[in-house]
N, C-alpha and C positions, 0 to 999 in steps of 0.2 A: 428435359428439364422444364423450367417454368413455362415455356410456350409450346410444349409437346401437345399433340392433339388429344391424347388420352391420359387422364390422371392415373397414377398408381393408387390402388385401393389402400386404405389405411389398415394396418394390422390391428387386430383386436387386442389392444391394450397393454400387454405386459412386456416390459423390457426383459430380455434374457441375455445370457452371455453370447458375445459375437463368436462366430466360428472361423472368421477370416478377416484380416485387416481391411480388405477391399470392401467389406460390407459395413464398415464403421464410418461415421462422420462425427467429428468433434467440433462443435460450433459454440463460440462465445458471443453473448449478446452484450453490446456496449451502447451506452447512451447516458445522457444526463438524468438526474433524478426527476421522476414524473414523466419520462418520455413514453412509458408504457411497455417496458421490457417484460416485467412479470406477467402482465395481462396478455402479452403476445405469447409467452411461453405456455400459459394456460390454454390459449386458443389453439396453439399447435398441438398440445397434448389432447385436447378435445377432438380435433380433426383426426388425429391418429387413433382415436378410440381409447385413450389411456385414462381419461377422467370423465366424470359426468358433466352435465351441462352447467353445473355450478362451479366447475373447475376443481372438484374435490375427488380424492381417491376414496377407496372403500370405507376407510375409518372416519370419513368426513372431514379430514384435514386438507389444507391446501397443498397443491403439488409443489409450490414454491412459496417462499416467505412464510414458512410454517413455524418459525421460531417464535417463542412468546414475546421476546423483545421486539421483533418485527411487527407483531400484532399491535403492541402498545405504541410503537413509534410510527406505525403506518408507513413504513418504508423498508427497503431491503438494506440489511447491514452486513450480509455475508454472502459468499459464493454458494450457489445452490446448483446441484446437478439434477437434471430431469431427463432420464433416458426414455425415448419412445421408439416405436418401430413403425416403419412406413415403406411399403413396397419391397419388403425383404431386406431393408437396411436398418441398422441400429443407429439412431441419432442421439448423441449425447449433447443435450442443450445445457449450456453453462450460463445461468442467470447471475449477473453481477450487479452489485450496488452502483447507483449512479452518483451518489454523493461523494464529493472529493475526499472526505475523511476516510473512506474505505477503499482507497485506490490500491491498497495492498491486496484486497480480495480480487479486484479487477486484474492486477498483474498475475495473480495465481491462475485466473481463468484464461488469460492470454497464453500462459505457459502450457496449460493443459489442452488447448484447442489447436486446430489446424486451419481454421478460418473464422472470420468475424462478421457478425451482422450488426451494423450500426443502426440503432433505432432512434429516429428523430421525430419530434412532434411537430405536426403542421401548425399547431397553435403557438409553439415557443421558438421554433427555429433551431439553429445549430450554435451551441455555445463554444467558447474558447477552449474549455477543457476537453470537449469531444474532438475538436480539431487536433489538439496535442496528441491524443491517443491515436488518432488516424495517422499522424506523422510517425509515431512509434511503430505502428503496424507496417507502414510503407517502408520504413528503414530496414525491416527484416523480410519484406516481400510477402507478408501474410495476405492471402486472398480476402477480399472484403466485398460485401454487398450492403445496400442501404434499404431500410424499410421505413416508409413514412406512415406514422400513426396519427390518431386524433383527427382524422379527416371529417369526423362528425361535428367538430367544433365550429362555432360561428366564424365566418371569414376564413376558414381553412381553404387553401388553394393548392392543389397538388402540383400544378404547372409551375407556380411561383416557388414552391418548396423544392422542386427538382432543380430549378435554376440556382436557388440558394445552395443546394448540395454541390452542384457543379462548381460554384465559386469557392466553396469552403474546402472541398475535398479534391478538386481537379485542378489544382494550381499549375501542375506541369502539363496536363492534358485534359481540358474540360470536356472533350468529346469522349473521354473514357468513363464518364459518369452520366449515364442516360437511362431513361425508364424502359422497362420491358412491357409494361401494361399502362393503360390509362384508365382511370376510374370512370364508371358510368353513374349518373345521378338520376334519382327519382324526382317526383314532383316536389316543389318547394313547400315547406311547412309554413305555419303562421309566422315564424321568425324570419322567413325569407331564405332559409338555408335548405338546400336540396340534399338529402342524404345519399350516401354512396350505396348503390344497389348491386353493383357488379363491376366487372373489369373487361376490357377488350385487349386481346393479345396483339402486340404490334407485329410480331413475326408471323404468327399463324393466321392473323386477321379473323380470329374467332371471338365470340362474345361469351363470357362466363357470367351468368346471371344468378345471383344469390337471393333475389327478392322473395322467393317462395320458402326460403329456409333450406333449400337443397341447391347444390351447384348444378346448373343446367347450361349446357353448351349449345350454341346456335351460330348461324351465319349472321354477320352484321347487316343491318339495314342499309339501304342505299344512302340514307342521310348520314350514316355514321362513318362510311368509308372516307369521305373527304376530310373528316375531322382527324383521322389518324395518319393521313398520307405523309405529311411533313415529318411527323415524329417517327414514322416507320422508316422513311428514307434516311433520316439522320442516324437512327439506330443501326441500320444496315451498314452505312458508311463507317460508323464507329467500330462495328464488329470487324469488318474486313480490313480496316486500317491497322488493327492489331493482329491480323491473321498471319500465320506462318506461311500460308500459300500466297505468294506475291502476285499470282496471276488473277486472284479474285477481284482485285480492284480494277484491273484492265477489263475483265469480263463485265463487271458491273457498269463501268463508265461507257462501255460499248453498247449498253442497252440490254444485255442478257438478263433474263429473269432467274436469279439464283434460287435453287430449290431450297425448300424449308429445312431439310435434314442437313445440308451443307452449312447453312447459317447457324443452326442450333449447335452442331458439332464444333464449329469455330468459336461460337459464344462460350460454350462450356470450357474449351481449352483456354480461352483468354481469361475467364473468371478464375479457373484453377491456378493459372500462372500469376495471378495477382496484378494483371495489367488492364483489366476492364472491370468496372464496378457497377452492376445493374442496380437500378432503383425500382423498388416494388411498393405497392400500397397495401395497407392492412386497415380494416375497419371492423367494428363489432358485428357479431352475427345477429341476424334477425331473431326476434323473440321465439324461443323454442328450437332454434336451428342447431344442427349438429356440426356446422362448419362456419368459422369466421370468414369474412370476406378477405380473400388473398392468402389464406393459410395453405390451401392445396398448392397454389402456385409457388409459395415459399418453400414448402416441403419438396417440391419437384426441383427447385433451384438447388437446395441443399444436397439432395441425393445425386442430381445430375451434374451440377456445376462446381460444387465445392470439392476440394481434393480429398483423397483417402489418406490415412496415416502413412501409407506406403510412399506417398509423394511429398511428405513433409519431412525435411531433414531434422534429425534428432540433435539435441544439444551435444556439445563435445564432452568426452569422458576422459578421465585420467584414473590412475590408481590413487588410493587415499594419500600416498606419499607424493603425488604430483607428477608421476611418470605418464607421458602421453600414451594413449591407446588408440587403436584404429577406430574410425567413425562407425557409429552404430547403424544397423539397418533394421527396419521394422519387420523382424522375422520371428514368428512364434517359436521357432526351433532354435533361435540364437541364444546367446548368453543373457541371463536375466538382468535387466536394468529397468528399474521403475523409480518414480519420484513421488514423494509426498507433497501434494499441492495444497492440502488443507488439513488442519487438525481440529477436531472438535471433541467435546466431552458429552457423553450420554449418561444420564443418571442411572440407567439400568445396566449398560454393557461397558461403561468406562470410556476410555479414549478410543475414538474412531478416526482413522486416517483415510482421506480420499487420495487415491493413488492413480497416477497415469503410468501405464506400462509402455515403455518405448522399445524394449527388445525382450524376447523370450516369453515365457508364460509363468504367471504367478499362480500358485496353488495353495489352498488352505493347509495348515498344519505343517508346512515345511519351514526349515530354519533358513533365514536370510541374514546377510550382513547389512548393518545400518551404518552409513557413512554420512557425516555432515560437518562442514567446517565454515568458518567465516562470520558467525554471528555471536561470538563470545562477548562482544561489546554491548549486546542487547540482552544479556542474561541467558543466552542459549549456549549450552555446553557443546563442545566438539564431540562427535560421536564416532566411535569405531568399535561397535559391539555386534555380537550375534543375537538375534531375537527370533522367536518362533511366531510365525504368522498365525493369527486366529482365523475365524470364519471370514469368508469373502461374501460380499453382498452388493446388491445394486439398490441405491436409495430411491425411494419414491415417496415424497413428502416425509412424514415421520416413520414410514415403514422401511424395513430393510429386507429385500428379497434375496435369499441365499443363492450364491453362484458356486459352481463346481470349479471354475478357473477363470482367469482373466488373461487374455492373449495380448500380444504386442499391438498397440494402437487403441486399446480399450481403456476404460476407467472402471474402478471398483472401490468400494469401501473395505478397509481392513480393520478388524477388531483387535484390541488388546496388544497393539504395538506400544509398549509402555515407555520406550526410550526414544522412538522416532518422533521427530518434530517436522513442521512445515519446512520444505526445502531439502530434507534429507534424501539420500539415495538408498534404495534397496537393491541388493545384488546377491549373486551366489556367494555362499560363505567361503567357498574355496577359490573364488576369483573376485574379491571385493573391488568395486569401482566407485567413482565419485563423479557426479554430473556437474557440469559448469552451472553455477547458480544464476538465477535471474535477478535483475536489479530490484532492490527493495527501496521504497522511499524512506528517507530519514525522518523519524519522529522528532518534531521540533517544538512541541507545545508541552511544557512541564506541568504535571499534576502532582502536587505534594499531598500525601495522605497519611493518616494515622488511624490506628485501630480505635473503634468507637468504645470498646469496653475490654476488660481483661479476657473475656471469653473470645472476643474477636481477635485479640492479639495472639492468642495461641494458634488460631487458624490462618492468620494473615500470610505467613511465609509460604505455606503450602498453596493457598489460593492464588497468590501472585505468581508462583512458579508455574502453575497450571495455565494461568492466563497468558503469560508470555510464551509458553510452549505452543499455544494455539495461534498466536498472532505475532509473526516476526516483524511486523511494522511497529511493534510496541517495545520500548526499552525500559528495563527496570534498573534504577540507580539507587544504591545505598550511599548517600553522600556523607563522606567521613568528616567534612568540614562543618556542614550545617546540621548533621545528624538527622537528616530527613530521608524518608522513603519517597522516591519520585518516580512516577510513571510518565515516561515521555510518549506522547500521543501525536496523532496527525492533525487533530482539531478538536473542537468542543464536542461534536457528535461522537467522535471516536472515544473521547474521555467518558462521555455519558454511558456509552455501551459497556465500557470496561467496568465502571462502577456498578452498573446493573448486573453484569455477569458475576462480579464478585459477590453481590448480595444474593442473587437468585440461584446461581449454580453452586456456589461454594459456601454459602451461608456466612459470609464475612461482611459485616457492616463497617464502613470506614467513614471518617470525616475528612473533608478537603480543607487544607490549611494553606495559608499564604506561602508561596514558594520563595525561598531565600537563595540569594546568590552568594558565592564564596568570597566574602570580603577579606581584606588583609590590612595590617597596620604597619607603619614604618615611622622612623624618626625623621623629622624635617631638618634637624641640625644636630650638632654635637651636644651631649649632655653627660653629666656624671652622677653617680649614685653610690650610696654607702649602705651596705646591708649589715645590720647588727642583730645577731640572734644570740642573746645571753640569758639563760634561765638557770635558776637553782631551786630544786624542789626536793632536796634530800637525796642522798646517794650521789651518783654521777650526775652532774649538771649538763647543760648544753652551752657551748661557747664557740662562736664563729663570727668573724668580722671580715668583710671584704669590700674593697673599693674598686669600682669599674668605671670605664668611660665607654659611651656608646656613640657611634657616628654612622650616618647613612652611607649606603653603598649603591652602585648602579643597579637597575632592575635586573632581576634574575640571579643575583648573587647569593641569595639565601642568608643563612646565619653564619657568620665567621667569628670564631672565638680565638683570641690571642692572649698568650700568657707573657706578661712583662714584670712579673714579681721578681724582686731582687732581695738577696740577703735572707731568704727562707722565711719571710714574713708569713707566708702561707706555706705550710709543709707540702712537699711535692705530692704526697699521697692524697691530699685534699683538693688539688687543683682540678682534677677530673670531676670532683664532686661539685665544685662551683660551676663548671661548665654544664654539668647535668642539670643543676638547679636553674640556671638562666635559660637553658633550652626548653625546660619544662614550662617555665613561666612564659617564654616567647610563644609556645604553642597555644597557651591559654589566652594570650593577648594582654595588653597593658592599658587599653583605653576603653574599648567597647566589646571586648570578648572575642576578637578575631585574631588569628595567628599573626605574629610579628615576623616580618621578612626583611631582607636586604639591609642588614645592619652588621657592623663589626663591633663586637663586645670585647673590650680589652680589660683584663684583670691587672690592676696596677699595684695594689697593696692589700694588706689585711693583717689580722692577728689571730693567733691560735692559743689554746691552753693545753698544757701537757697531759691533762687528765680528761677535761670535759669536752674537748673538740672531737668531732666525729664526722663521718660521711654525711649523715642526715642533717647535722647542724650546718655544714657548709652548703649543702643543697638549699636549705632554707635561706641562708644568708645571701646566696647568689640570686635567688628569686626576689628577695626583699630589695636588693641593690638595683635590680632592673626596674622594679616598680617605682622606686624613688627617682631613678633617672627619668622615667617617663613622666612623673608628676611635675618635674621642672622643665619639661621640653614640650615643643609643639609636635603632636602626633598626627600624621596624615592617615586618613582612611583610604585604602586603595580598593578600587572596584575593578572587576575583570572586564576587559574590553574584547569584543569579538570582531573578527573580520567577517563581514557579511557579504555574500555574493548573490545578487538577484538577477535572474534571467527574466526579462519582462518585455512585452510588446512595446514597440516604439511609441505607441499612442499613450502609454502609461508611464513613460520614463520620468516626465516632469513631476507627476504625483508621487512617485517613489522617492525621488531626490528631495522633494519638499518635505515629505514625511520624515526622512532621515534627519533633517535639520531640527524638527520638533522633538527628536529623540536624543539630542546632543550628539548626533553622529557627524562624521566627517567623510564626505565622498572622496575617495582617493583615486578613482579612475573609472572610465567607461570604455567598453569595447563593442564594436558592432558584431552581431552574431547572425547566423543564417536565419531565414524565415521571418525577416522583419522584426528582429528582436535585438535588444541591447543588454549587455552584461554590465551591471552597475556594481562596483566594489566600494565598500564603505567600512569604516571602523565605528562601532557603536557600543556603548556600555551595555553589558548584558542585562542590567537591571531594567533597561528600557525596551528590551525585545522579548520579554516573557510571553507576550501574546501576539508576537509578530506573525506567527503562522496563521492566526485568525485575521489580523488586520490587513496583511498583504493580500489575502484572498479577496477582501472587500475592495481594496484599492485597485486591484487589477482585474476584477470580475472573474476571478478564479483562474487566470491564465499565467500567472507568474510562479516561478519556483525560486527557492532560496536555499542557501547552505550557510552554516556558521561554523567557525573554528576559533578556538581560544587564541588570542594574540598576546596579551600581557595584562598586568595590573597597572593602573595609574591612579593618581590622586583624584578623589571625588571633589566636586564643588563644595566650598565651605558650608553653605546653607544646608545642603543635603547631608553632608557629613555630620553637622551638628544635630540635625533631626534624628539621625540614626543613633548617635551617642545618647541622646535624651531617651530614646526608646529603650536602649540597653539598660540605662539606669533605672527606668520605671520597672522593667522586668526583674532586675536584681533587688 
């Protein structure tokens, strides 16, 4: 691995189907936006001989971030798979977006991977969001390593950055986060900064010099050995502290010089078990070089230290009906179980599904069972259907290279799975199975849209259904109360990408409109109304009179209708007509056009005509009576109140609670949570938290999470209520 004396030669370029799970490595790159993940992927692909020096494949496109939207926004917005070969291994590099709005793509990458590379910038440090992802990986025991980038930046300090990583990622054991190499620096430039020209291996005590554009290995100079002694001793102690061989520490403390192979073997086991996390350095290649600084060492770490799919436990499986099944093993001859980790649309081949095979072997043109449950609330249907698999391919930039099969442990793209969506399970049609889903973040930023033109309206429904099929972190809502189409997103950047995809991929232009919350109306006190509907226009006329009383009820009571007519003033057959009329009017509202709730409407009296009374007449009279009762009463506008739960670092609790006060919120409790966090519970009017997903990120520097659930409707403040009434009158 990373400190072995001889590097594995790079394979010439083209990723092919793996022939055994032991030869596969699935690695996800994690880090904040701008940390250099995509640049590092391109550098690794260059070293492996998969791209040219400009980081391009044969057709001239980028190996990652090849989507037109990514070009325009100059950042990653989706998960990209870049397969390369190195030393007889197939390495599936999963490049994830670093921006918080695309955390769904990150979660998909974590699901598909067996190990993670955390990419941190020496110029920017470690942000709170990256720490949170590290904790998620630690909770499931995923092996992790750290790559420090941007060492060419002014004031970049690898030693200081390593200490920062140990503090951020080694809370339980700082000695489990240590460097494998130290960077070597050349002569200082005019700006006083000395560029990185190579690395020195702490275990092998070998120098790897990249200054000439080629990686050259040599013995360290006499002046270099003292510089690495302390770091080397600390690394050896960190490795043997995690060793399964308890005698190693005694041998080391007694002064025995442990051989290189023993140390490397122990290091590889500790990394694969997820208990030791090496820190490596990466820097840009010299002009015209075929290898970036640190890329060979990183590829050796991936192939030697990261686990194979055989070592990574698969998610639990059940039957589609929920019956438990035995745990899966990564066996190409086992039952077929694969999972769709990403869905995309290609203008030429249609829907393309990125699939991780956990068991069995997936082959083109076979029929599989598609199972998927649990996302119906986001506009995703439950699936229990058979589908025919199209062609299998391995992506490389915009190219798709045909595969004959995809074995357990590998990833591939599947064409023309028309029903399968992200998160769905593919299994044998005669033995359908369902994988335990991974956690999806809740989209909490509403984006209300409407078609720009009649032509767009005709295409809107299909475009939206395709959009949410691709992205399970997006929720589509057709709000029956406000009559708005609402896309719930994770943030503003997520919303921007959704609109861009609607326009560029599906040819649908939409306008963003103000999001409305579902208000309600109710009576503040008792009131009475008389509805008189009497018309004569030749032939049968219309005659209906009814008198009602309206009184408020406790919240959650709905509409209660009571009949207290005596003496047959309103014939029995027309009493349901009155009820139908008042309920229809209640649904339309009586003050500002919002549904009326939580009232008792009592029918007291009325009059009928033997010829001219009818069902329609009494419906109209009932509605008129309710409107008259409302005209003489005080009507409260009710707004929905949400229970908001915020998990935030202790440093930001004060800011969050103060912010709630400015949103008319009431903090109802706080609880201490693990990891130096606090759970803040508050009740806040929904009209005040439309942009809370954006604002909380700013308040907490991206480290807080929140959830919201509907609690109840309650009266709005009079000034706000009056303003909404005036707006309703202006519209009418």
